[in-house]
MDAnalysis code that builds the backbone (N, CA, C; Angstrom):
import MDAnalysis as mda
import numpy as np

u = mda.Universe.empty(492, n_residues=164, atom_resindex=np.repeat(np.arange(164), 3), trajectory=True)
u.add_TopologyAttr("name", ["N", "CA", "C"] * 164)
u.add_TopologyAttr("resid", np.arange(1, 165))
u.add_TopologyAttr("resname", ["MET", "LYS", "ARG", "THR", "PHE", "ILE", "PHE", "ILE", "SER", "LEU", "SER", "ALA", "LEU", "LEU", "SER", "PHE", "LEU", "THR", "PHE", "THR", "GLY", "CYS", "GLY", "GLU", "SER", "ASP", "CYS", "SER", "LEU", "THR", "THR", "VAL", "SER", "LEU", "ALA", "ARG", "PHE", "ASP", "PHE", "LEU", "ASP", "SER", "GLN", "THR", "HIS", "GLY", "GLY", "VAL", "GLY", "ILE", "THR", "SER", "GLY", "ALA", "THR", "ILE", "THR", "GLY", "ILE", "VAL", "GLN", "LEU", "GLU", "ASP", "THR", "ILE", "LEU", "THR", "ASP", "THR", "ILE", "TYR", "ASN", "LYS", "ALA", "GLU", "THR", "SER", "MET", "THR", "LEU", "PRO", "LEU", "SER", "TYR", "THR", "ASN", "ARG", "THR", "THR", "TYR", "VAL", "MET", "HIS", "TYR", "THR", "GLU", "THR", "ILE", "ARG", "ASP", "THR", "ILE", "GLU", "LEU", "THR", "HIS", "LYS", "ASN", "ILE", "PRO", "TYR", "VAL", "SER", "ASP", "ILE", "GLU", "CYS", "GLY", "THR", "MET", "MET", "PHE", "TYR", "LYS", "VAL", "GLU", "SER", "VAL", "LYS", "TYR", "THR", "THR", "TYR", "ALA", "LEU", "ASP", "SER", "VAL", "VAL", "ILE", "ILE", "ASN", "PRO", "ASN", "ILE", "ASN", "ASN", "GLU", "GLU", "LYS", "LYS", "ASN", "PHE", "TYR", "ILE", "TYR", "PHE", "ARG", "VAL", "ASP", "SER", "ASP", "GLU"])
u.atoms.positions = np.array([
    [60.231, -12.901, -25.744],
    [58.949, -13.549, -25.897],
    [58.769, -14.648, -24.857],
    [59.840, -15.421, -24.631],
    [59.779, -16.515, -23.674],
    [59.535, -15.983, -22.262],
    [60.187, -14.851, -21.910],
    [60.016, -14.254, -20.590],
    [58.583, -13.746, -20.412],
    [58.016, -13.162, -21.433],
    [56.643, -12.660, -21.353],
    [55.676, -13.810, -21.121],
    [55.852, -14.934, -21.811],
    [54.992, -16.104, -21.661],
    [55.084, -16.671, -20.241],
    [56.317, -16.749, -19.722],
    [56.516, -17.260, -18.356],
    [55.866, -16.314, -17.357],
    [56.022, -14.994, -17.555],
    [55.440, -14.016, -16.649],
    [53.910, -14.114, -16.654],
    [53.304, -14.229, -17.830],
    [51.849, -14.348, -17.935],
    [51.380, -15.646, -17.286],
    [52.120, -16.738, -17.502],
    [51.758, -18.023, -16.911],
    [51.830, -17.973, -15.395],
    [52.882, -17.372, -14.845],
    [53.026, -17.252, -13.391],
    [51.941, -16.336, -12.818],
    [51.632, -15.254, -13.511],
    [50.581, -14.340, -13.044],
    [49.238, -15.051, -13.006],
    [48.935, -15.825, -14.035],
    [47.674, -16.559, -14.077],
    [47.603, -17.591, -12.952],
    [48.703, -18.299, -12.725],
    [48.758, -19.297, -11.662],
    [48.558, -18.653, -10.291],
    [49.255, -17.543, -10.031],
    [49.116, -16.851, -8.746],
    [47.693, -16.325, -8.553],
    [47.083, -15.789, -9.610],
    [45.700, -15.313, -9.523],
    [44.762, -16.466, -9.192],
    [44.939, -17.601, -9.838],
    [44.107, -18.777, -9.599],
    [44.242, -19.243, -8.158],
    [45.473, -19.349, -7.660],
    [45.687, -19.798, -6.285],
    [45.130, -18.802, -5.271],
    [45.245, -17.512, -5.569],
    [44.735, -16.501, -4.651],
    [43.222, -16.579, -4.538],
    [42.542, -16.650, -5.676],
    [41.078, -16.673, -5.647],
    [40.525, -17.989, -5.101],
    [41.145, -19.107, -5.410],
    [40.616, -20.377, -4.909],
    [41.017, -20.607, -3.462],
    [42.159, -20.097, -3.012],
    [42.618, -20.318, -1.650],
    [41.830, -19.531, -0.624],
    [41.443, -18.299, -0.958],
    [40.771, -17.457, 0.018],
    [39.270, -17.368, -0.187],
    [38.802, -17.649, -1.355],
    [37.402, -17.441, -1.657],
    [36.496, -18.582, -1.257],
    [36.983, -19.767, -1.101],
    [36.131, -20.905, -0.792],
    [36.353, -21.357, 0.642],
    [35.299, -21.875, 1.221],
    [35.375, -22.342, 2.595],
    [34.899, -23.783, 2.653],
    [35.533, -24.555, 3.505],
    [35.116, -25.931, 3.724],
    [34.127, -26.028, 4.883],
    [33.649, -24.879, 5.375],
    [32.723, -24.867, 6.496],
    [31.356, -25.362, 6.043],
    [30.709, -26.078, 6.931],
    [29.368, -26.578, 6.655],
    [28.391, -25.423, 6.557],
    [27.463, -25.510, 5.634],
    [26.432, -24.482, 5.507],
    [25.402, -24.600, 6.623],
    [25.267, -25.786, 7.199],
    [24.333, -26.018, 8.291],
    [25.123, -26.098, 9.590],
    [25.036, -25.043, 10.396],
    [25.833, -25.006, 11.625],
    [24.983, -25.146, 12.885],
    [23.677, -25.230, 12.731],
    [22.786, -25.352, 13.884],
    [22.316, -26.796, 14.002],
    [22.378, -27.326, 15.201],
    [21.902, -28.682, 15.458],
    [20.446, -28.617, 15.902],
    [19.574, -29.292, 15.149],
    [18.147, -29.292, 15.446],
    [17.657, -30.715, 15.652],
    [16.796, -30.894, 16.652],
    [16.174, -32.196, 16.891],
    [14.947, -32.298, 16.009],
    [14.764, -33.445, 15.358],
    [13.586, -33.645, 14.514],
    [12.597, -34.567, 15.226],
    [11.346, -34.119, 15.294],
    [10.248, -34.851, 15.896],
    [9.229, -35.161, 14.808],
    [8.872, -36.426, 14.633],
    [7.816, -36.819, 13.699],
    [6.571, -37.150, 14.506],
    [5.397, -36.706, 14.022],
    [4.125, -36.940, 14.692],
    [3.449, -38.152, 14.080],
    [3.130, -39.136, 14.921],
    [2.535, -40.385, 14.437],
    [1.300, -40.761, 15.242],
    [0.398, -41.493, 14.606],
    [-0.784, -42.058, 15.253],
    [-0.317, -43.247, 16.098],
    [-0.718, -43.298, 17.365],
    [-0.253, -44.381, 18.243],
    [-0.816, -45.743, 17.844],
    [-1.928, -45.781, 17.134],
    [-2.512, -47.054, 16.710],
    [-1.966, -47.517, 15.357],
    [-1.968, -46.633, 14.365],
    [-1.595, -47.025, 12.997],
    [-0.133, -46.764, 12.667],
    [0.519, -45.952, 13.466],
    [1.908, -45.522, 13.243],
    [2.065, -44.708, 11.956],
    [0.953, -44.225, 11.410],
    [0.982, -43.342, 10.254],
    [1.163, -41.905, 10.707],
    [1.617, -41.064, 9.808],
    [1.832, -39.664, 10.136],
    [0.542, -38.927, 10.413],
    [0.561, -38.035, 11.383],
    [-0.571, -37.161, 11.693],
    [-0.054, -35.734, 11.798],
    [-0.927, -34.793, 11.520],
    [-0.560, -33.391, 11.641],
    [-1.131, -32.794, 12.908],
    [-0.401, -31.862, 13.478],
    [-0.946, -31.147, 14.625],
    [-1.792, -29.999, 14.081],
    [-2.705, -29.505, 14.889],
    [-3.611, -28.454, 14.431],
    [-2.866, -27.144, 14.244],
    [-3.421, -26.292, 13.395],
    [-2.766, -25.018, 13.103],
    [-2.733, -24.094, 14.316],
    [-3.615, -24.308, 15.286],
    [-3.615, -23.480, 16.482],
    [-2.593, -23.889, 17.521],
    [-1.935, -25.013, 17.322],
    [-0.955, -25.500, 18.299],
    [0.328, -24.682, 18.207],
    [0.918, -24.421, 19.359],
    [2.218, -23.750, 19.405],
    [3.139, -24.530, 20.325],
    [4.413, -24.461, 20.043],
    [5.414, -25.120, 20.880],
    [6.279, -24.020, 21.483],
    [6.399, -24.060, 22.792],
    [7.175, -23.075, 23.519],
    [8.398, -23.754, 24.108],
    [9.542, -23.095, 24.015],
    [10.757, -23.583, 24.656],
    [10.937, -22.888, 25.984],
    [11.368, -23.636, 26.982],
    [11.565, -23.078, 28.323],
    [12.990, -23.369, 28.767],
    [13.672, -22.334, 29.218],
    [15.014, -22.481, 29.779],
    [15.005, -21.872, 31.168],
    [15.497, -22.617, 32.160],
    [15.586, -22.093, 33.514],
    [17.052, -21.865, 33.857],
    [17.373, -20.608, 34.159],
    [18.718, -20.219, 34.561],
    [18.639, -19.677, 35.977],
    [19.161, -20.439, 36.910],
    [19.094, -20.110, 38.333],
    [17.662, -19.779, 38.735],
    [17.336, -18.510, 39.011],
    [15.979, -18.171, 39.459],
    [15.148, -17.513, 38.351],
    [15.605, -17.586, 37.097],
    [14.902, -16.966, 35.984],
    [14.413, -18.030, 35.011],
    [13.176, -17.889, 34.561],
    [12.635, -18.800, 33.552],
    [12.393, -17.997, 32.284],
    [12.982, -18.439, 31.176],
    [12.817, -17.792, 29.884],
    [11.936, -18.669, 29.009],
    [10.948, -18.076, 28.356],
    [10.097, -18.826, 27.442],
    [10.059, -18.114, 26.101],
    [9.893, -18.885, 25.044],
    [9.804, -18.324, 23.700],
    [9.029, -19.290, 22.816],
    [8.134, -18.751, 22.001],
    [7.426, -19.588, 21.037],
    [8.410, -19.913, 19.923],
    [8.645, -21.212, 19.718],
    [9.642, -21.615, 18.731],
    [9.053, -22.372, 17.557],
    [7.732, -22.637, 17.614],
    [7.127, -23.384, 16.507],
    [5.624, -23.227, 16.556],
    [4.996, -22.922, 15.408],
    [3.528, -22.878, 15.370],
    [3.001, -23.117, 13.959],
    [3.414, -24.198, 13.349],
    [2.937, -24.596, 12.028],
    [2.149, -25.898, 12.148],
    [1.171, -26.066, 11.265],
    [0.441, -27.330, 11.210],
    [1.222, -28.255, 10.280],
    [1.952, -29.171, 10.837],
    [2.827, -30.070, 10.080],
    [2.753, -31.472, 10.661],
    [3.428, -32.429, 9.996],
    [3.527, -33.785, 10.516],
    [4.891, -34.037, 11.160],
    [5.727, -33.017, 11.191],
    [7.020, -33.112, 11.882],
    [7.473, -31.700, 12.225],
    [8.471, -31.608, 13.077],
    [9.047, -30.307, 13.415],
    [10.511, -30.494, 13.773],
    [11.284, -29.455, 13.571],
    [12.675, -29.447, 14.004],
    [12.844, -28.286, 14.977],
    [13.470, -28.576, 16.112],
    [13.592, -27.590, 17.171],
    [15.028, -27.527, 17.689],
    [15.469, -26.347, 18.112],
    [16.792, -26.219, 18.722],
    [16.776, -26.751, 20.150],
    [17.960, -27.063, 20.656],
    [18.102, -27.504, 22.038],
    [18.836, -26.440, 22.833],
    [18.683, -26.502, 24.135],
    [19.306, -25.546, 25.037],
    [20.798, -25.854, 25.206],
    [21.570, -24.829, 25.535],
    [22.982, -25.049, 25.851],
    [23.165, -25.527, 27.289],
    [22.080, -25.545, 28.081],
    [22.144, -26.207, 29.380],
    [21.975, -27.702, 29.116],
    [21.996, -28.527, 30.122],
    [21.882, -29.979, 29.890],
    [20.433, -30.466, 29.885],
    [19.479, -29.533, 29.916],
    [18.070, -29.904, 29.914],
    [17.310, -28.951, 28.987],
    [16.490, -29.537, 28.120],
    [15.644, -28.749, 27.220],
    [14.196, -29.137, 27.470],
    [13.337, -28.133, 27.634],
    [11.921, -28.379, 27.885],
    [11.093, -27.700, 26.801],
    [10.174, -28.474, 26.223],
    [9.228, -27.950, 25.242],
    [7.826, -28.119, 25.806],
    [6.980, -27.125, 25.597],
    [5.576, -27.231, 25.970],
    [4.773, -27.130, 24.688],
    [3.953, -28.151, 24.442],
    [3.102, -28.192, 23.256],
    [1.711, -27.727, 23.675],
    [1.316, -26.528, 23.245],
    [0.020, -25.936, 23.574],
    [-0.955, -26.284, 22.455],
    [-1.887, -27.184, 22.709],
    [-2.886, -27.569, 21.704],
    [-4.061, -26.606, 21.729],
    [-4.529, -26.281, 22.926],
    [-5.585, -25.297, 23.152],
    [-5.136, -24.470, 24.350],
    [-5.992, -23.570, 24.813],
    [-5.630, -22.765, 25.987],
    [-5.508, -23.605, 27.250],
    [-6.218, -24.734, 27.291],
    [-6.220, -25.549, 28.516],
    [-5.514, -26.891, 28.377],
    [-5.268, -27.356, 27.160],
    [-4.635, -28.665, 26.973],
    [-3.224, -28.469, 26.443],
    [-2.279, -29.023, 27.175],
    [-0.873, -28.929, 26.756],
    [-0.094, -30.121, 27.294],
    [0.971, -30.473, 26.587],
    [1.902, -31.511, 27.025],
    [3.294, -30.914, 27.140],
    [4.072, -31.476, 28.033],
    [5.450, -31.039, 28.234],
    [6.383, -32.187, 27.875],
    [7.431, -31.869, 27.129],
    [8.480, -32.844, 26.797],
    [9.788, -32.288, 27.340],
    [10.465, -33.091, 28.157],
    [11.735, -32.662, 28.743],
    [12.842, -33.615, 28.319],
    [13.854, -33.065, 27.673],
    [15.011, -33.851, 27.247],
    [16.185, -33.554, 28.164],
    [16.857, -34.598, 28.612],
    [18.128, -34.448, 29.309],
    [19.194, -34.895, 28.325],
    [20.223, -34.067, 28.152],
    [21.212, -34.358, 27.114],
    [22.609, -33.915, 27.531],
    [23.559, -34.497, 26.873],
    [24.960, -34.127, 27.029],
    [25.298, -33.194, 25.872],
    [25.880, -32.049, 26.181],
    [26.290, -31.101, 25.153],
    [27.720, -31.408, 24.721],
    [27.928, -31.463, 23.404],
    [29.237, -31.825, 22.868],
    [29.710, -30.723, 21.921],
    [30.587, -29.817, 22.393],
    [31.110, -28.797, 21.477],
    [31.923, -29.468, 20.372],
    [31.753, -28.983, 19.146],
    [32.419, -29.607, 18.003],
    [33.066, -28.530, 17.145],
    [34.341, -28.696, 16.845],
    [35.069, -27.795, 15.963],
    [35.624, -28.630, 14.817],
    [35.103, -28.391, 13.616],
    [35.616, -29.129, 12.462],
    [36.818, -28.412, 11.867],
    [36.820, -27.089, 11.961],
    [37.907, -26.277, 11.414],
    [37.922, -24.980, 12.217],
    [39.092, -24.481, 12.549],
    [39.210, -23.277, 13.372],
    [38.543, -22.083, 12.695],
    [38.528, -22.037, 11.365],
    [37.898, -20.934, 10.642],
    [36.375, -21.010, 10.692],
    [35.840, -22.182, 10.942],
    [34.385, -22.372, 10.901],
    [33.710, -22.075, 12.230],
    [34.448, -22.020, 13.301],
    [33.854, -21.777, 14.608],
    [33.386, -23.069, 15.257],
    [32.688, -22.925, 16.368],
    [32.225, -24.063, 17.156],
    [30.750, -24.338, 16.893],
    [30.408, -25.605, 16.806],
    [29.022, -26.037, 16.733],
    [28.732, -26.836, 17.994],
    [27.468, -26.906, 18.378],
    [27.095, -27.714, 19.534],
    [26.321, -28.929, 19.036],
    [26.826, -30.115, 19.369],
    [26.129, -31.358, 19.105],
    [25.574, -31.842, 20.438],
    [24.629, -32.785, 20.388],
    [23.970, -33.267, 21.602],
    [23.824, -34.780, 21.556],
    [23.844, -35.380, 22.736],
    [23.503, -36.791, 22.889],
    [22.397, -36.854, 23.941],
    [21.210, -37.260, 23.501],
    [20.053, -37.307, 24.394],
    [20.205, -38.511, 25.314],
    [20.097, -38.266, 26.606],
    [20.238, -39.322, 27.596],
    [18.890, -39.834, 28.092],
    [17.879, -38.945, 28.153],
    [16.551, -39.385, 28.589],
    [15.493, -38.408, 28.104],
    [14.253, -38.887, 28.105],
    [13.111, -38.049, 27.744],
    [11.983, -38.327, 28.727],
    [11.351, -37.259, 29.239],
    [10.173, -37.353, 30.105],
    [9.078, -36.533, 29.431],
    [7.833, -36.930, 29.637],
    [6.738, -36.227, 28.967],
    [5.434, -36.467, 29.716],
    [4.499, -35.542, 29.504],
    [3.149, -35.718, 30.023],
    [2.296, -36.343, 28.920],
    [1.129, -36.857, 29.291],
    [0.313, -37.603, 28.325],
    [-1.133, -37.112, 28.297],
    [-1.327, -35.821, 28.116],
    [-2.689, -35.286, 28.009],
    [-3.251, -35.516, 26.608],
    [-2.492, -35.178, 25.571],
    [-2.928, -35.432, 24.194],
    [-1.993, -36.410, 23.496],
    [-0.763, -36.477, 23.953],
    [0.164, -37.427, 23.321],
    [0.197, -38.728, 24.093],
    [0.544, -39.780, 23.389],
    [0.583, -41.113, 23.988],
    [1.980, -41.431, 24.510],
    [2.998, -41.185, 23.671],
    [4.366, -41.484, 24.080],
    [5.350, -40.742, 23.180],
    [6.590, -40.673, 23.656],
    [7.699, -40.106, 22.893],
    [8.802, -41.152, 22.883],
    [9.302, -41.492, 21.692],
    [10.325, -42.523, 21.543],
    [11.573, -41.893, 20.923],
    [12.729, -42.188, 21.514],
    [13.998, -41.722, 20.958],
    [14.396, -42.673, 19.832],
    [14.515, -42.161, 18.614],
    [14.923, -42.959, 17.453],
    [16.435, -42.885, 17.266],
    [16.980, -41.680, 17.383],
    [18.419, -41.470, 17.253],
    [18.818, -40.433, 18.297],
    [19.579, -40.811, 19.327],
    [19.908, -39.872, 20.391],
    [20.974, -38.846, 20.006],
    [21.656, -39.056, 18.899],
    [22.725, -38.143, 18.485],
    [22.162, -37.042, 17.593],
    [22.225, -35.816, 18.092],
    [21.697, -34.668, 17.359],
    [22.881, -33.810, 16.939],
    [23.019, -33.646, 15.633],
    [24.080, -32.799, 15.101],
    [23.498, -31.963, 13.976],
    [24.330, -31.441, 13.101],
    [23.831, -30.561, 12.050],
    [23.371, -31.313, 10.798],
    [23.254, -32.622, 10.874],
    [22.717, -33.409, 9.774],
    [21.233, -33.657, 10.029],
    [20.418, -33.472, 8.997],
    [18.980, -33.659, 9.176],
    [18.644, -35.140, 9.202],
    [18.077, -35.586, 10.312],
    [17.650, -36.974, 10.458],
    [16.593, -37.049, 11.542],
    [15.844, -38.134, 11.560],
    [14.806, -38.319, 12.570],
    [15.449, -38.623, 13.912],
    [14.975, -37.930, 14.948],
    [15.476, -38.167, 16.288],
    [14.407, -38.717, 17.235],
    [13.153, -38.282, 17.059],
    [12.085, -38.677, 17.973],
    [10.807, -38.957, 17.197],
    [10.030, -39.907, 17.712],
    [8.656, -40.113, 17.261],
    [7.763, -39.688, 18.418],
    [6.805, -38.824, 18.122],
    [5.787, -38.445, 19.097],
    [4.498, -39.129, 18.655],
    [4.020, -40.038, 19.492],
    [2.798, -40.764, 19.189],
    [1.611, -40.087, 19.879],
    [0.576, -39.782, 19.077],
    [-0.640, -39.163, 19.588],
    [-1.778, -40.169, 19.573],
    [-2.678, -40.028, 20.549],
    [-3.923, -40.796, 20.543],
    [-4.873, -40.066, 19.594],
    [-5.266, -40.739, 18.539],
    [-6.143, -40.138, 17.536],
    [-7.483, -40.839, 17.595],
    [-8.564, -40.060, 17.704],
    [-9.902, -40.649, 17.713],
    [-10.186, -41.291, 16.374],
    [-10.791, -42.473, 16.376],
    [-11.096, -43.172, 15.135],
    [-12.234, -42.513, 14.381],
    [-12.977, -41.587, 15.018],
    [-14.085, -40.898, 14.363],
    [-13.598, -39.864, 13.361],
    [-12.366, -39.380, 13.487],
    [-11.847, -38.326, 12.625],
    [-11.402, -38.849, 11.296],
])
């Protein structure tokens, strides 16, 4: 009887260790680093929404090739966007067919490995921002460190007509 109890206890312990050791992962569920941009009124500093017709295009230049892709087209008061694995990320904000602004970020790419089983993530440190001012007033870096934690990184200030 004593041997049976010990055998059952050891079997239960081994089953528990097997299922908990291999079944769970300490890897982060959020593995993509996204920059967060909040849209604000340049006068009141209150949140503003971009129009539903606006689209944001990402541009990557690799040697003599330019790649573009629409990466955002929602009417919101903020957006989160991926960054390029090159050291420069360019976004074009298309408000209408003829009015658009360009935002260019220069950043340092920081490969990050928290655990060998989880793979590599790319973190970024923004070094500078350049932008045009057709519809937007300014872009301010709030937090230059972009990682897989959701936080505000940039404020985009727009000139808003007081008639609206």
